[in-house]
Residue, then its C-alpha position, 0 to 999 in steps of 0.5 A: m785579503h790573504l798577507l803572508s808574513l814570512t820569516a826566518t825560522r830562529a833555528l835558520r837565523r842561529r846557523g847563519g850562513e848563505d841569506p835565503v830570502p833571494a832563493l824565496l823571492a824567486a819562487l813567490a816571483p811567478l805568482p800571480l799576486a795582488l802585489p809582488a813579494e818583497r823583502t821589508a828587513g832583515w830574512h823577512v818577505l811580505a806577499l799579498a795574495p788575493r786569492s785563497e788558491i793563491a795564498l796556500e800556493v804562496l805557503l808550499r813553494t815557502l816550505e818548499t824553500g825551507g827555513f821558513a815560519v809563514g804567518l798568514g793573516i786575514g782581513a781588509v786592507p787598505a783601497p786602492l793598495p799601496a805601491s808596495v807590500r811593505e806599505l799596507t795596513g788594516g785588517a790583513a796586516s795586524a793579522a798577519a803580524e799576529a799570525l807571525r808571532a804564533a808562527e815563530v814559537t811553533s816548533t814542528v811545522p811554523v804556519a799560523v793563521r789569523a783573522a782580522d774578525p775575532r767571529q771568525a776565531g774557530t774556520v780560523e783554528d780548522a784552517e790552521a790545523v789543516l795547513r799545519l798537516i799539509g804543512w808536515m807532509v810538504r817538511t817530510r819530502n826530499r828534494g827530488q820528492w818535492r820537484a816532482v810534486r811542485a812539476l805535477r801542481e803546475d801541470p796537473t794534466a802533464t803525464q809522467a813521461q812528460l814531467a820526467e823529460r822536464l826534470g830530467v829524470t826517469q819515468q820511474t823516478v817520477s812513479r816513485a816520487v809522486q808514490t812515496g811524496g804522499w802527494r795523493e793525499e796531500s793534495a785531496a787536502h788542498p779544496l779543504a783548506e781553501r774552502l776555508l780560508s776563503m769562506i775566512d775571506l768571504t764573511s769577515e766583518r770588512 
């Protein structure tokens, strides 16, 4: 499974201000997680994703919320699952903690991937590179662009006219946001990211 360890970046902690965790938890709440995302301590959140596409969506929503470092750990989790994500132990938990430590010292896109199985090191590096590239594109969007991109991601079959009505903006605004926000380029990388994460999970030693 995929355990995501999310914490406010050092820059955000230095600035202080409003607690960012409630907004992040609200963004993650609709997702079909294996266990609900929870605050553990301070500005730190854990989320357990059952599949790679859900892990990717957690990462995207976290980056869109802004101000968080993301550590993604892939490995075994105990069965049956505990009542709370905070009680998780095993390979995924150790890998997520290691990934978060690496993400916190990454100055550009604070995302890191680690696997409990050391044989996966090469694939982990590939997955991390793709996720950081995706993260860079997310970070460069303004609020209007990421609202349009998220709406399109949630309903890929929707027309721009339908998205505009839902967002309360013009169709031209949606079209411009999608074009300038790099959505087509980013979405083309999603299947590769998902395949790499799935490969690590499915071929790791249990």
